[in-house]
Backbone as JSON Lines, residues from 0, in Angstrom:
{"i":0,"aa":"M","n":[-17.05,86.41,-97.4],"ca":[-16.34,85.72,-96.49],"c":[-15.55,86.24,-96.05]}
{"i":1,"aa":"P","n":[-14.55,85.86,-94.91],"ca":[-13.85,86.99,-93.59],"c":[-12.47,87.36,-94.19]}
{"i":2,"aa":"L","n":[-12.31,88.72,-94.02],"ca":[-11.02,88.69,-93.98],"c":[-10.0,88.59,-92.62]}
{"i":3,"aa":"Y","n":[-8.95,88.21,-93.0],"ca":[-7.76,87.87,-91.73],"c":[-6.55,88.82,-92.66]}
{"i":4,"aa":"L","n":[-6.07,89.53,-91.48],"ca":[-4.96,89.95,-91.17],"c":[-3.94,89.54,-90.59]}
{"i":5,"aa":"T","n":[-2.55,88.89,-91.58],"ca":[-1.76,88.22,-90.93],"c":[-0.3,88.98,-90.54]}
{"i":6,"aa":"R","n":[0.58,89.06,-89.46],"ca":[1.43,89.8,-89.36],"c":[2.75,88.43,-89.19]}
{"i":7,"aa":"F","n":[4.09,88.52,-90.29],"ca":[4.74,87.61,-89.74],"c":[6.0,88.19,-90.07]}
{"i":8,"aa":"S","n":[7.3,87.35,-89.36],"ca":[8.59,87.92,-89.55],"c":[9.25,86.54,-90.0]}
{"i":9,"aa":"Y","n":[10.72,86.94,-90.83],"ca":[11.25,85.49,-91.44],"c":[12.46,85.62,-90.32]}
{"i":10,"aa":"T","n":[12.82,84.25,-90.46],"ca":[14.13,83.94,-89.76],"c":[15.38,84.21,-90.39]}
{"i":11,"aa":"P","n":[16.07,84.76,-89.83],"ca":[17.78,85.3,-90.26],"c":[18.19,84.73,-91.16]}
{"i":12,"aa":"Q","n":[17.87,83.37,-91.18],"ca":[18.21,82.19,-92.31],"c":[17.63,82.72,-93.43]}
{"i":13,"aa":"T","n":[16.25,82.69,-93.83],"ca":[15.07,83.58,-94.46],"c":[15.75,84.14,-95.17]}
{"i":14,"aa":"W","n":[15.92,84.98,-94.54],"ca":[16.64,87.13,-95.23],"c":[18.14,86.63,-95.49]}
{"i":15,"aa":"T","n":[18.43,86.06,-95.25],"ca":[20.11,85.34,-96.09],"c":[19.91,85.09,-97.34]}
{"i":16,"aa":"A","n":[18.74,83.43,-97.49],"ca":[18.52,82.83,-98.66],"c":[17.82,84.17,-99.58]}
{"i":17,"aa":"M","n":[16.93,85.37,-98.94],"ca":[16.13,86.16,-99.72],"c":[17.07,87.08,-100.57]}
{"i":18,"aa":"V","n":[18.15,87.65,-99.51],"ca":[19.29,88.14,-100.24],"c":[19.89,88.03,-101.51]}
{"i":19,"aa":"E","n":[19.85,86.39,-101.1],"ca":[20.93,85.7,-102.07],"c":[20.99,85.62,-103.33]}
{"i":20,"aa":"R","n":[19.17,85.29,-102.99],"ca":[17.98,85.17,-104.39],"c":[16.42,85.77,-104.47]}
{"i":21,"aa":"P","n":[16.93,87.21,-104.4],"ca":[15.22,87.78,-104.44],"c":[14.0,87.1,-105.07]}
{"i":22,"aa":"E","n":[12.92,86.93,-104.41],"ca":[11.69,86.66,-104.67],"c":[10.3,86.97,-104.56]}
{"i":23,"aa":"D","n":[9.76,87.45,-105.33],"ca":[8.57,87.72,-104.94],"c":[7.73,86.79,-104.29]}
{"i":24,"aa":"R","n":[7.16,86.65,-103.07],"ca":[6.63,86.06,-102.51],"c":[4.87,86.3,-102.33]}
{"i":25,"aa":"R","n":[4.17,87.26,-102.96],"ca":[3.35,87.45,-103.44],"c":[2.27,86.15,-104.09]}
{"i":26,"aa":"E","n":[2.98,85.76,-104.87],"ca":[2.26,84.61,-106.01],"c":[2.69,83.26,-105.1]}
{"i":27,"aa":"V","n":[3.58,83.43,-104.01],"ca":[3.91,82.24,-103.26],"c":[1.99,82.24,-102.12]}
{"i":28,"aa":"A","n":[1.95,82.82,-101.81],"ca":[0.71,83.58,-101.15],"c":[-0.23,83.5,-101.71]}
{"i":29,"aa":"R","n":[-0.33,84.15,-102.7],"ca":[-2.05,84.07,-103.46],"c":[-2.55,82.08,-104.02]}
{"i":30,"aa":"A","n":[-1.34,81.83,-104.14],"ca":[-1.59,80.77,-104.83],"c":[-1.96,79.79,-103.77]}
{"i":31,"aa":"I","n":[-1.4,79.55,-102.33],"ca":[-1.78,79.37,-101.05],"c":[-2.83,79.18,-100.76]}
{"i":32,"aa":"I","n":[-3.46,80.59,-100.77],"ca":[-4.76,81.12,-100.57],"c":[-6.18,80.73,-101.51]}
{"i":33,"aa":"E","n":[-5.18,80.36,-102.8],"ca":[-6.56,80.73,-104.0],"c":[-6.76,78.83,-103.64]}
{"i":34,"aa":"S","n":[-5.96,78.42,-103.28],"ca":[-6.07,76.58,-103.16],"c":[-6.93,76.08,-102.22]}
{"i":35,"aa":"V","n":[-7.47,77.24,-101.0],"ca":[-8.53,76.61,-100.37],"c":[-10.08,77.82,-100.75]}
{"i":36,"aa":"G","n":[-10.06,78.18,-101.68],"ca":[-10.88,79.22,-102.08],"c":[-10.73,79.98,-101.98]}
{"i":37,"aa":"G","n":[-9.71,81.06,-101.58],"ca":[-9.46,82.25,-101.08],"c":[-9.13,83.09,-101.95]}
{"i":38,"aa":"K","n":[-8.7,84.6,-101.34],"ca":[-8.68,85.77,-102.59],"c":[-6.74,86.29,-101.39]}
{"i":39,"aa":"L","n":[-5.77,86.78,-101.89],"ca":[-5.2,87.48,-101.15],"c":[-5.41,89.08,-101.97]}
{"i":40,"aa":"H","n":[-5.8,89.79,-100.53],"ca":[-5.86,91.65,-101.41],"c":[-4.65,92.48,-101.2]}
{"i":41,"aa":"G","n":[-3.54,92.35,-100.48],"ca":[-2.93,92.76,-100.38],"c":[-1.5,91.5,-99.66]}
{"i":42,"aa":"F","n":[0.01,92.5,-99.86],"ca":[1.04,91.98,-99.03],"c":[2.01,92.52,-99.3]}
{"i":43,"aa":"W","n":[2.47,93.03,-97.86],"ca":[3.69,94.3,-97.73],"c":[4.37,93.79,-96.54]}
{"i":44,"aa":"Y","n":[5.68,94.7,-97.3],"ca":[6.81,94.47,-96.14],"c":[6.51,95.54,-95.48]}
{"i":45,"aa":"G","n":[7.41,95.56,-94.19],"ca":[7.7,96.96,-92.94],"c":[8.33,96.88,-92.39]}
{"i":46,"aa":"F","n":[8.87,98.04,-91.19],"ca":[10.19,98.01,-90.68],"c":[9.04,97.94,-89.17]}
{"i":47,"aa":"G","n":[9.54,97.56,-88.21],"ca":[9.18,97.16,-86.99],"c":[9.01,95.92,-86.19]}
{"i":48,"aa":"K","n":[8.28,95.44,-85.56],"ca":[8.36,94.67,-84.52],"c":[7.77,93.2,-85.55]}
{"i":49,"aa":"H","n":[7.16,93.15,-87.11],"ca":[7.21,92.0,-88.01],"c":[7.65,92.93,-89.21]}
{"i":50,"aa":"D","n":[7.78,91.29,-89.97],"ca":[8.64,91.84,-91.26],"c":[7.61,92.19,-92.19]}
{"i":51,"aa":"G","n":[6.4,91.66,-92.13],"ca":[5.41,91.16,-93.53],"c":[4.37,91.5,-92.43]}
{"i":52,"aa":"Y","n":[3.23,92.11,-93.95],"ca":[1.4,91.77,-93.77],"c":[0.91,90.9,-94.59]}
{"i":53,"aa":"T","n":[-0.14,90.34,-94.55],"ca":[-1.14,90.23,-95.96],"c":[-2.2,89.93,-95.05]}
{"i":54,"aa":"L","n":[-3.17,90.68,-96.14],"ca":[-4.55,90.71,-95.93],"c":[-5.7,89.23,-96.94]}
{"i":55,"aa":"W","n":[-6.04,88.59,-96.61],"ca":[-6.64,87.57,-97.28],"c":[-8.28,87.59,-97.19]}
{"i":56,"aa":"E","n":[-8.74,87.19,-97.71],"ca":[-9.97,86.58,-97.77],"c":[-10.28,85.07,-97.73]}
{"i":57,"aa":"A","n":[-10.78,84.5,-97.01],"ca":[-10.77,82.6,-97.06],"c":[-12.6,82.35,-96.74]}
{"i":58,"aa":"P","n":[-13.07,81.38,-96.96],"ca":[-14.02,80.81,-97.14],"c":[-15.0,80.24,-95.17]}
{"i":59,"aa":"D","n":[-14.06,80.12,-94.52],"ca":[-13.45,80.07,-93.21],"c":[-12.59,80.07,-92.41]}
{"i":60,"aa":"N","n":[-12.73,79.87,-91.23],"ca":[-11.59,80.25,-89.78],"c":[-10.54,78.41,-90.4]}
{"i":61,"aa":"V","n":[-11.44,77.48,-90.71],"ca":[-10.87,75.8,-90.49],"c":[-9.94,76.39,-92.11]}
{"i":62,"aa":"S","n":[-10.63,76.98,-93.16],"ca":[-9.21,77.07,-94.33],"c":[-8.38,78.1,-93.83]}
{"i":63,"aa":"M","n":[-8.79,79.33,-93.28],"ca":[-7.76,80.03,-93.02],"c":[-6.55,79.4,-91.77]}
{"i":64,"aa":"A","n":[-7.01,78.75,-91.22],"ca":[-5.98,77.78,-90.01],"c":[-5.31,76.74,-91.0]}
{"i":65,"aa":"A","n":[-5.6,76.15,-91.91],"ca":[-4.78,75.06,-92.96],"c":[-3.91,75.98,-93.34]}
{"i":66,"aa":"V","n":[-4.26,76.92,-93.68],"ca":[-3.25,78.45,-94.62],"c":[-2.05,78.57,-93.47]}
{"i":67,"aa":"A","n":[-2.09,78.64,-91.79],"ca":[-1.77,79.29,-91.1],"c":[-0.36,77.84,-91.22]}
{"i":68,"aa":"L","n":[-1.19,76.51,-90.9],"ca":[-0.46,75.91,-90.78],"c":[0.44,75.07,-91.38]}
{"i":69,"aa":"A","n":[0.32,75.19,-92.64],"ca":[0.97,75.15,-94.08],"c":[2.15,75.95,-94.03]}
{"i":70,"aa":"I","n":[1.34,77.35,-93.79],"ca":[3.17,78.55,-94.07],"c":[3.79,78.03,-93.25]}
{"i":71,"aa":"T","n":[3.31,78.15,-91.65],"ca":[4.34,78.1,-90.48],"c":[5.05,76.85,-90.11]}
{"i":72,"aa":"S","n":[4.44,75.74,-90.6],"ca":[5.41,74.69,-91.0],"c":[6.57,74.27,-91.85]}
{"i":73,"aa":"G","n":[6.9,75.32,-92.68],"ca":[7.15,75.53,-93.58],"c":[9.19,75.48,-93.09]}
{"i":74,"aa":"G","n":[8.92,76.65,-91.62],"ca":[10.39,77.22,-91.15],"c":[10.56,78.13,-91.46]}
{"i":75,"aa":"A","n":[9.77,78.76,-92.14],"ca":[11.11,79.9,-92.97],"c":[10.25,81.27,-92.06]}
{"i":76,"aa":"L","n":[9.23,81.01,-91.05],"ca":[9.19,82.37,-90.62],"c":[9.62,81.99,-88.93]}
{"i":77,"aa":"S","n":[9.93,83.15,-88.51],"ca":[10.26,83.22,-86.65],"c":[8.97,83.45,-85.89]}
{"i":78,"aa":"S","n":[7.82,83.98,-86.71],"ca":[6.37,84.12,-85.98],"c":[5.86,84.84,-86.76]}
{"i":79,"aa":"Y","n":[4.07,84.21,-86.7],"ca":[3.03,84.58,-87.86],"c":[1.97,84.66,-86.27]}
{"i":80,"aa":"E","n":[1.18,85.59,-87.01],"ca":[-0.26,85.96,-85.64],"c":[-1.53,86.12,-87.27]}
{"i":81,"aa":"T","n":[-2.1,85.62,-86.6],"ca":[-3.42,86.05,-87.87],"c":[-4.83,86.51,-86.56]}
{"i":82,"aa":"T","n":[-5.03,87.45,-87.29],"ca":[-6.58,88.23,-86.57],"c":[-7.95,88.11,-87.46]}
{"i":83,"aa":"V","n":[-8.64,87.75,-87.32],"ca":[-10.04,87.78,-88.06],"c":[-10.29,89.42,-88.05]}
{"i":84,"aa":"L","n":[-10.81,89.52,-89.03],"ca":[-11.42,90.94,-88.94],"c":[-13.09,91.31,-89.36]}
{"i":85,"aa":"L","n":[-13.46,92.24,-88.53],"ca":[-14.86,92.15,-89.14],"c":[-15.41,93.63,-89.31]}
{"i":86,"aa":"T","n":[-16.14,93.29,-90.05],"ca":[-16.95,94.75,-90.68],"c":[-17.91,95.91,-89.76]}
{"i":87,"aa":"V","n":[-17.8,96.47,-90.25],"ca":[-18.67,97.44,-88.99],"c":[-19.72,97.07,-88.66]}
{"i":88,"aa":"E","n":[-20.63,96.71,-89.96],"ca":[-21.69,95.52,-89.61],"c":[-21.73,94.56,-88.7]}
{"i":89,"aa":"E","n":[-20.49,93.82,-88.44],"ca":[-20.6,92.5,-88.07],"c":[-20.6,93.5,-86.25]}
{"i":90,"aa":"T","n":[-19.5,94.27,-86.44],"ca":[-19.19,94.75,-85.28],"c":[-20.64,95.96,-84.64]}
{"i":91,"aa":"L","n":[-21.51,95.85,-85.56],"ca":[-22.67,96.58,-84.91],"c":[-23.65,95.53,-84.02]}
{"i":92,"aa":"E","n":[-23.54,94.6,-84.92],"ca":[-24.56,93.21,-84.86],"c":[-23.68,92.47,-83.43]}
{"i":93,"aa":"A","n":[-22.58,92.82,-82.9],"ca":[-22.08,92.17,-82.21],"c":[-22.18,92.66,-80.7]}
{"i":94,"aa":"L","n":[-22.61,94.32,-80.93],"ca":[-22.27,94.91,-80.11],"c":[-23.79,94.81,-79.11]}
{"i":95,"aa":"R","n":[-24.87,94.52,-80.11],"ca":[-26.6,94.52,-80.04],"c":[-26.81,93.29,-79.31]}
{"i":96,"aa":"K","n":[-25.89,92.02,-79.54],"ca":[-26.18,90.96,-79.28],"c":[-25.41,91.24,-77.84]}
{"i":97,"aa":"A","n":[-24.42,91.79,-77.36],"ca":[-23.86,91.8,-76.13],"c":[-24.62,92.41,-75.5]}
{"i":98,"aa":"S","n":[-25.15,93.27,-75.77],"ca":[-26.06,94.34,-74.43],"c":[-27.25,92.98,-73.79]}
{"i":99,"aa":"G","n":[-27.61,91.92,-74.3],"ca":[-28.38,91.14,-73.61],"c":[-27.51,89.59,-73.39]}
{"i":100,"aa":"I","n":[-26.4,89.84,-73.07],"ca":[-25.45,88.62,-72.32],"c":[-25.7,89.5,-71.14]}
{"i":101,"aa":"P","n":[-26.13,88.46,-70.26],"ca":[-25.76,88.8,-68.75],"c":[-23.89,88.35,-68.04]}
{"i":102,"aa":"Y","n":[-23.85,89.85,-67.72],"ca":[-22.24,89.39,-67.33],"c":[-22.45,90.7,-65.71]}
{"i":103,"aa":"R","n":[-21.32,89.92,-65.05],"ca":[-21.04,91.18,-63.89],"c":[-19.5,90.9,-64.16]}
{"i":104,"aa":"R","n":[-18.89,91.98,-63.35],"ca":[-17.48,91.86,-63.0],"c":[-17.18,91.09,-61.87]}
{"i":105,"aa":"P","n":[-15.97,90.49,-62.13],"ca":[-15.41,89.41,-60.59],"c":[-15.71,90.41,-59.5]}
{"i":106,"aa":"A","n":[-16.09,89.65,-58.22],"ca":[-16.13,90.23,-56.99],"c":[-17.21,91.46,-56.89]}
{"i":107,"aa":"Q","n":[-18.02,91.48,-57.13],"ca":[-19.36,91.75,-57.14],"c":[-20.7,91.21,-56.99]}
{"i":108,"aa":"K","n":[-21.57,91.77,-56.57],"ca":[-22.64,91.18,-55.92],"c":[-23.91,91.31,-56.99]}
């Protein structure tokens, strides 16, 4: 199953609510991904541009998109980004396929 890295940030209102009533959001994230047949591999908070990070496994892009839509439609986040992660083997396969694709840079003959 494909792996997905998400980066998210909470709204100030969400942080206020969590300060008043701390909650382990890993369990919510785990239930969400398991509802589409996936698995939560990790959930972290950090300093910087994003407040948190998750590593998930999902059956396919449509399932992960459904998870992202469900999460972002709740209004608790100010940002949410998902990156599909490729294995080294998948990247090597892509590199081999790329060598056979005809491409030329713009403005070249």
